[in-house]
C-alpha positions, 0 to 999 in steps of 0.5 A: 214352840216357835212359828207354826206352818199354817194349818191349810196351805192354799196350794201345793207350792205353799205346802212345800214352802213350809217343808223348806222352812222346816228343813232350814230349821233342821239344817241350822240345828234348831231341831234334831228330830222329826215326826211326820204324818202324811195324809193321802186320799181316803185318809190313809196315813204315811208316818215317818220319823227321824232323829240325830244327836243325844237324848232323843227317845221314843218318850220324847217323841210321844210327848211332842206328838201329844203336845202337837195334838193339844195345839191343834185342838186348841186352834179349832173354833168349836163354836163354828163362828 
């Protein structure tokens, strides 16, 4: 699935750099849709999605979200060490 932006950027500049890398992949044609969930104060969520080109379906989007969920769950150190 390619490189992943670090889970916790240390500051807003690094977080924005991750978005710049994402934009570059979109402009290069490496990806043709996105699903973003912004998380604000008090855990409010701001979802957004967009797509272009053929073959982009809601089902593919849901599959991508499910895959991402599993990647995040697998990256958590549940032992706490």
